[in-house]
N, C-alpha and C positions, 0 to 999 in steps of 0.2 A: 652551462656552468651554473651551479646553484650555490649561492652564498647564504650561509645560515650562521647566526650568532646567538648566544644566549641559550637558555633552556626553555624556550617558549612552549614546546609541546609536552613538557613534563616527562619525556622519555629519558631513560637512563643511559643513552648512548653517547652523551657529551663527553668531552675530554676536559678534565679539570684544568683550569687555567692557572699556570704557575704564577703569573703576575696579576691575576684578576682578584685576588683576595680569597680568604678561606671560605670554602663552601660554595663558591661561585663556579658554575660549570660553563664552559665555552665550547660550542660546537665548531668543528673545523669546516672550512670550505670543502666542498666535495664536487667532483665532476658528475656527469650524467650517469656514469657507471658506479658511483658511490666511492670512488677512490679519493683519498685526500689530495687536494690540489688547490693551491691558493688562487682566489679569484681577484686578488689585488692587481691593479694595473702595474706594469713594469716600465722602466725607462729603457733607453737604447742599450744600456749595459746590463740589463736584466735585474736591476735593483727594484725591490718592491716600492711602490708609491702608495700614498693613502687611498683608501676606498673613495671612489668618486673622482679621483684625479684623472686627467687624460694621459694615457700612456701609449706606448708603442703596441700596435696589434700583435698578439701572440700567435705563434705558429702552431698549427695543429700538430699533435703528437702522432707518431706511427705512420707517417706518410711514406708510401713506397715510391721511390724514385729510381730511375735508371742511374747508374754510377755517374755518367756524364752530366745528368741533370743535377745530381747531388753536388758535384764540383762547381757547376755554374751558379747554383743557388747560394752555396756557401761563399763563393767568391763575391757575389753581389752583396751579401750581408757584411762580409769583412770590409769591403770597399766603402760601405755605408757607415762604418764604425760600430757595427753591431756584432761583435764576436760571440757574445752570449747566445744569440739566435743562430749563428753559424754552427756553434757546438751542437745545438739541437738537431740541425740538419745532419751533421755527421753521426750523431747518436742514432737517429733513425736508420742510417745506412749500416751501422755496425750491428744493430739489433735485428735487421731484416736480411742482411747480406750473408754470403757464404762464410763459413767458419774460417776458411783460409785467408779471408780479407779482414778479419776482425781487428788485428793489430794495426793495420793501415788506418781504418776508420776511427778506432779508439785513440790512436796517436794524434790524428788530426783534431779530434774533439778535445783532447787534452791541450793541444796548442792553442785552440780557440779559447778555452777556459783560462789558460795561463795569460793570454792577452787580455781577457776580461778583467782578471784580478789586477794586472799591471795598470790597466786603464782606470781602475777604481782606486788606485793608490796603494794596493797591497803588494809591495815590492817583493817581500820574501815568498808569499804564497804564489804570486805570479811567476817568479823565477823557478820555484820548485816544480810547478805544473808544466812550464815550458820545457824544463830539462826532462821531466818524466815523459812528456809527449815525444821529445826528440829521441830519447832512449828507446821508446816503444817503436817509433818509426825506423830507427837504425837497426833494430833487431827483428823487424817484421819479415815474414816470409816474402820473398819477391812476388809481386803481383805483375804478371805479364802486361807490359804497357802502363801499368799503374794509372790508367785513365788519363794520362798526360800530366799527372802530378809529379812535380819535381821534388821527389822525396829527399835527395841529398841536399838540395838547396834549402828546403824547409828545416831540415835538421840543423844546418849551419845558421840559418836565420834565428831559430828558436834559441840556440845556445848563445849567440851573440846578444840577442835581446835580453836573455836572462842575466848575462853578465852586466850589461849596461843598466838594466833595471835595478839590480842590487847595488851597483856602485854609484848610481845617479842621485842619491840622496832620498830615495823613496817617494818622490813626487809621481803623480800619475802620468802615464804616457798617453799620447793621442792615438786612440785605437784605429782611426781611419788612416792616419799618417804612417802608422807602424804595420798596417795590414800587409801580410805576406802575399806574394803571387803564388797561387797553387800550381800554376803551370799554364800552358796555352789553353785558355778556356773560351 
């Protein structure tokens, strides 16, 4: 990970900073392949922290896992109150898995992001993503055995949490206490 700021090398590839003042160029953080990727540390819910702060270790992107390993790792992260990181595990699965399973993994990722937003106190965004994930899972092509994932139970959990989140006054939920059981893992 390479963090660069300012226009120190005089190159013209910087991105103009919207809040940095007129004429001031700001270069984006880039990963080793040159893709834009924030180098800021993150907390357990994926919120960026100031540079130099101690955050939660980031998961590497693009990790190929067997489906059972994906479920176990995501459950571990959900149980630890880290649904943002669980969504990244599901994202790796839908990007690398068979097309026939895409809706399963995308739906699970949306549930994790919905829980993330609800835990951050974004009740409407959390509820919307929980319902979107539930709808995607409910409409997904059946995956034989679904790797032990209780799809029906997760759909019911997500819809119930979405309703409760919206009607609960908008306060954040406890991500670890609200973490769903994916199935027997």
